N, C-alpha and C positions, 0 to 999 in steps of 0.2 A: 504494500500500500504506500503510495506516494502522497506528498503534500499537494493539494490541488487548490485550496482556498485559504487565503490569509485575510482574517478579519482584524481591522485596526480601529482604534478610537480616532476621532476627528483631529485630535491634537497631533497625531503622528502623520498627518497627510503629506507633509513635505518630504521628509527623509525616506519614509518607507516606500513611497510611490516610486522613487528612483531605484531603490534596492530591488523591488519586485520587477520593475521594467528590465533591469539587468538580468534577472533570473529567468524571465520569460523566453529569452533566446534559447535556453536549454530545456526548460520544462513548461508544461501547460499550467500556468498559475493564474488564479483570478484574485484580484484584490477587491475587498469590500470594505468601504469606510462607513462606520456606524457613528452617526452624529446624534447629539442630544435633540430631543424634540424641540421645535421652536417655541419659545415662550414658557418653557418648563421652569418652574420656580422651586419645585421639590425634587428630592432624589427618587428616581425610579430605577429599580434594578433591571438590568438587561439580562435575560435568562442565559444567553450564550456566553456572555462575559463571566457570569458566575461559575459556569462550568470550568472555564480556564483558570480563574482565580482559585477555585477549590482544588484543582489538580496541582497547581503550584504549591498550595498549602500542604497537600499530601506529600509532595516531593521534598518540601522543606523539612519534614519530620526526619528525613534521613540525614544523619550528621554529615555524611560525606557530601551531600548535595546542598547543605545549608549555606555553604560558602563556595567560592570558585577555587577549589583545591587542585583541580585537574590541570595537567600541562597541555593536553591536546583535546581537541573537540571530539575525537573518536572515543577517548576514554570517558569523557563526560557523557556522551551519548550512551555508552555501554552501561554506565551506572544509572542513568535515567530509565533505561529499559529494564535493568535489574530491579529497580525500585517498583516499577509498575507491574512486573511479573510477580513480585512478592505481594503486592497489594491484591492483585487478582487471585493469586493462589490462596490467600487467606479468606477471600470471599467465597471461593468455590464450595467449601463444605456447607455454608449457609444456604447457598442456592440449591445444592443437591438435597438437603434435608427438606426443603419446601416441596420438592417434586415427588 
């Protein structure tokens, strides 16, 4: 599975748009900028954004991922994958008990 969609907050519109444009030459990427609703005066949670923030919180519980200790991006990616495998493996018995 490859990355196909990048969702960004409106504040990142300048820099991330250039970065995604450079990546489009190699991959099929789509950039979606999510802006606040016009005239919104109160905080309204964006469901998609909360999924991302929650995932970062889960990854932050791993001591190795709480700071940027890794020397290479490949080792950092490996530890993120390991953390998510651990998270899913711990959930598996609960899912199997329900069925």
